[in-house]
Phi, psi and omega in degrees: 000161177268140183227127177259120180244124180292133179281121180285164173083333182298130185260005175090167183266004180245117186063177185072188186289340180264010180305109188295317181298317181292316180296321177296317179301315180299312183292324178299314184281346173286341181302328185289347182268002176257226182275000180245067185299332181259022184302322184292353177278352176295144183282335190245031180292342175292345179263017177259153179187195182273001179100157185292340183258014184301310183297321180295322179294320179293314181300320180298319177300310180300312185296317181294320180290324176295320178301322179292321178296317179298316180299316182291325186269323187267323179062036180247138178300113174200133187255124175289128185234355179164193184206167169204160179251134177248108182249137179284157175294321176230151183263028183293320190242338179207171180244192180292150176233144176249136178240136172261133184254134183234149168263117184250111183291328181225092184296320179301320179296324178294313180295321177299319178294318178299317180295322179297313181292319180292341180271350180296139185306325183288347181241330193302312184298313180292323180295317176299320179295320178296316178299315179296320184293315189266354183229029174252126179297146178206181179303123180084359180215125176246121181272128178267005182239157176294154177247018184248118182301325179299319178292323178301319181305322180275320182300327185293340180291341177274115183304334179288348176260035184294343175294327174295318179296322179296311179294316182300316179300314180299315181295317181298314182291333177293339176266328181281323181225066187302318182295319181291317182287309182293330181264005185299316183299311183290321182292324177292320181296315178298320179297315180298318180291319189266336190234006179225173175255018184299331182259022171269123184280155180210157176291134187254348179246160180299319180294319179294322177296321180293317178298320179299319178295320178297317181294318180296330181278321187249346175057230185293341174299320178285312186293324178297318178293320181296325179295321180281338182229069181296146177292326180262124182209162182303136177281116183294342183260349181224091180303135181090354178247154176252156174238147182242126182290150173294136185299316182298319178294319181297314180296321178298321176299317180294318181294328173294320178297319182301319179302313180291323180298315181293323176299317181293321180294321177294320178297318178294322179295320178295317180295320181293335182274351180294136179293146180273128181268113182304134175081357184298322183250015178284000000 
């Protein structure tokens, strides 16, 4: 059967160290400290980001590493086959979750192994305390799950109770491999920063990509003009509102300017190349 196990420690893409919007903003504005000092003069930098597959790449890292921890700790035949992200419509009560998906040839054998490990004296007391702590109803929280470890031992044998198996596995591994589980969120973040290009920003819309190509070709000629001719400007017909020019029209205006600019540069170059006649202006 297929089994989805929630990856523990991941803090979600909203707020915290994985806050995508905040990280993108930082990386976008870091661009100006490299070879693109006038980068912030681009009109469409709000359309830059980590790319449409950023969350999938991060989730894949978490799921694969969690699968390795499970393999090392449980020693039960189960094949990691993929992952998925479960995101809430609103972030009022919870954040994003990552699940690792496994093909489990003998589900009963897996549950038996979990029960054996969870019953060991070095884990049972703390495991029972974790279940009691996180699954007991209180003011503002109603638990839909049992808070009794003895009941969990039996409930997990029913495949429809795979959410019990998911939580139990996470709690158990946090006791068996505490450094790996508790540090998973931070270690994955450090790996992404130091060993991947996941936090390299790129233009995500066709217009932003086109503007980037214009910038790479014309450099400060474009950004100087863009500062004097912003795409967003006050709407003359609606006080207090701004209007945004169509990119294609805006680019056409700039290219018309470039033609005149290049003519002027050629004229200046010709004048500068003229030989100086001694005494002409004395």
